[in-house]
C-alpha positions in Angstrom: 43.6 21.1 137.4 44.8 24.6 137.4 46.0 24.6 134.0 42.8 23.6 132.5 40.9 26.0 134.6 43.4 28.9 133.3 43.3 27.4 129.6 39.3 27.7 129.9 39.6 31.3 131.3 41.4 32.4 128.5 39.1 31.1 125.7 36.7 33.0 127.1 38.5 36.3 127.7 39.7 35.7 124.0 36.5 35.1 122.6 35.2 38.3 124.8 37.8 40.3 122.8 37.2 38.9 119.4 33.4 39.9 119.5 34.3 43.5 121.0 36.5 44.2 118.3 34.1 42.5 115.5 32.3 44.6 113.2 29.2 46.0 114.7 25.9 46.2 112.3 23.3 48.8 112.7 20.3 48.5 110.8 19.5 51.3 109.1 16.0 51.7 107.3 16.5 53.0 103.6 15.3 56.5 102.7 12.7 56.4 100.4 12.5 59.6 97.9 10.7 61.6 95.3 12.5 63.7 92.7 11.1 66.5 90.9 11.7 69.4 89.0 10.4 72.7 89.2 11.2 76.2 87.0 11.1 80.0 87.5 11.6 82.9 85.2 12.2 86.6 85.0 11.3 88.5 82.2 13.5 91.6 81.7 13.7 94.4 79.4 17.6 94.6 78.4 19.7 97.7 78.7 23.0 96.9 77.5 24.0 95.6 74.0 27.3 93.7 72.6 28.5 94.1 69.1 31.4 92.6 66.9 32.5 95.0 64.5 35.0 94.4 61.9 37.4 95.4 58.9 37.8 92.6 56.4 40.3 93.4 53.4 41.7 91.3 50.9 45.0 92.2 48.5 47.5 90.1 46.5 50.5 91.5 48.8 50.0 90.6 52.4 51.7 93.9 53.6 49.4 96.1 51.6 46.6 93.9 53.0 47.7 94.5 56.5 48.3 98.5 55.9 44.7 99.1 54.2 43.1 97.3 57.3 45.3 99.0 59.7 44.3 102.4 58.2 41.0 101.4 58.0 40.4 99.9 61.6 41.9 102.9 63.1 39.2 105.2 61.2 36.3 102.9 62.7 37.5 102.7 66.1 37.9 106.6 66.1 34.5 106.8 64.8 33.4 104.5 67.9 35.2 107.0 70.3 33.9 109.9 68.5 30.1 108.7 68.8 30.5 108.5 72.9 31.7 104.9 73.6 33.9 104.7 76.1 37.4 103.5 75.7 37.0 100.5 78.1 34.0 99.6 76.1 36.3 99.1 72.8 38.4 95.5 73.1 39.9 93.8 69.9 39.0 90.6 69.9 40.7 89.1 66.8 43.3 90.0 64.1 43.8 87.4 61.5 45.9 87.1 58.2 46.1 84.3 55.8 46.4 83.4 52.5 43.3 82.3 50.4 43.8 80.3 47.1 41.9 81.7 43.7 39.9 79.7 41.8 39.0 79.6 38.4 35.1 80.7 38.2 34.5 78.5 35.3 36.3 75.5 36.1 36.4 75.8 40.0 40.3 74.5 39.9 42.9 76.5 41.6 44.8 79.2 39.5 48.1 79.2 41.7 47.5 82.6 42.7 46.7 83.9 46.1 44.8 86.6 48.0 46.0 87.6 51.5 43.0 88.2 53.4 43.1 90.1 57.1 40.3 90.8 59.3 40.6 92.7 62.7 37.5 92.7 64.8 36.5 95.1 67.8 33.7 93.9 70.8 32.0 97.1 71.7 29.5 97.5 74.9 26.6 99.9 74.3 24.9 101.1 77.0 22.7 103.6 75.7 20.4 101.2 73.2 18.4 103.7 71.8 21.9 105.0 70.3 22.9 101.6 69.0 20.8 102.1 65.3 22.9 105.4 65.0 26.3 103.7 66.1 25.6 101.1 63.7 25.2 103.6 60.8 28.3 105.5 61.9 30.7 102.6 62.1 29.5 101.0 58.7 30.4 104.7 57.2 33.6 104.9 59.0 34.7 101.7 57.4 33.3 98.7 58.9 32.3 96.1 56.5 31.4 93.3 59.0 28.9 93.4 62.0 28.1 90.4 63.8 26.2 89.2 66.5 24.3 91.9 68.5 23.7 90.5 71.6 21.2 91.9 74.2 21.6 91.5 78.0 20.7 93.1 81.6 23.3 94.8 83.4 21.9 94.1 86.9 19.8 91.0 87.1 20.9 89.4 90.5 17.3 90.5 92.2 15.3 89.2 89.2 17.4 85.8 89.4 17.3 85.5 92.9 13.3 85.6 92.7 13.5 83.2 89.7 14.9 80.6 91.9 12.6 81.3 94.7 9.8 80.5 92.5 11.7 77.4 90.8 11.8 75.9 94.3 8.0 76.7 95.0 6.9 75.4 91.7 9.2 72.2 92.7 7.2 71.6 96.2 3.9 72.3 94.6 4.5 69.4 92.2 5.9 67.3 95.2 3.2 68.1 97.4 0.7 66.7 94.7 2.3 63.7 93.7 2.5 62.8 97.2 -0.9 63.3 97.7 -2.3 61.4 95.0 0.0 58.5 95.7 -1.0 58.5 99.7 2.3 59.3 100.9 3.8 61.8 103.4 6.0 64.5 102.2 9.4 64.8 104.3 12.5 66.7 104.5 14.5 68.0 101.2 17.5 65.2 100.7 19.2 67.3 97.6 18.8 70.3 95.8 20.1 71.5 92.7 19.9 74.2 90.1 20.7 75.5 86.4 20.6 79.1 85.3 19.8 78.7 81.6 21.2 81.5 79.0 18.1 84.2 78.2 16.2 83.6 75.4 16.3 86.8 72.8 12.3 87.7 72.4 12.6 90.4 69.9 13.6 91.7 67.0 16.8 92.7 66.8 19.8 91.7 64.4 22.1 88.8 64.8 24.5 87.3 62.4 26.9 89.3 60.3 25.9 92.6 58.4 27.1 94.0 55.1 27.8 97.7 54.5 25.5 98.3 51.9 22.7 97.0 54.0 23.2 98.8 57.1 21.7 102.3 56.5 19.0 102.9 58.9 19.5 100.4 60.8 16.3 99.5 63.3 16.8 97.9 66.2 13.9 96.4 68.8 15.4 94.9 71.8 12.6 93.2 72.9 12.7 91.3 76.1 14.9 88.8 77.6 13.7 85.6 79.5 15.9 84.1 82.1 15.0 80.6 83.2 16.1 78.9 86.3 15.6 75.1 86.8 15.8 73.1 89.9 15.7 69.5 90.8 14.9 68.3 94.6 14.6 65.3 96.3 12.1 64.6 98.9 11.8 62.0 101.5 8.5 60.3 101.7 7.0 58.2 104.1 
């Protein structure tokens, strides 16, 4: 009798232990969300410019092509420094030499001859935009025969971007409230938020692309306006 009672008690204890160690199930109501996007903008006048100034030479002899390019590039860099550009704002970004096949202009077939092409490009930061046109004239007269990608920027735009982000959040919140009200819902707390600062859209008539030497005299430069756009994506809980 004692043995049977011991077995029954052991079974009960085992059942309680299994029940205690088993996975607990907690019912949690899924959160319904409303996803919206908002945007904010900052319109600023540029106060800095970046230009690529280069020297392109060609010669049937590689050594002569390099020598001519080196001499011409040194003259251009000296002219940039003499103009008043600080040495830290002048940086070589490319030096290349490569052979190029010559083609018969009438038949379009290779002649078997080669021309060696040398390119040397420096990246120049310009802090005084009212002098940019004169600088372009100067470098072309000094021997630069390629001027590429005149780009404008704003040196200090942190506060403007901060305000644009705040405006983007307000825009998203206004849309969320409007949609929730239209649907008869109540807007809850923010569940997630993300943002992207987009590249500025150039809004002016300034230069871009390549500029040949004979087209650079009296260069007119109009910086215009830069538009910085911030987009946010916000997810709200709804009830």
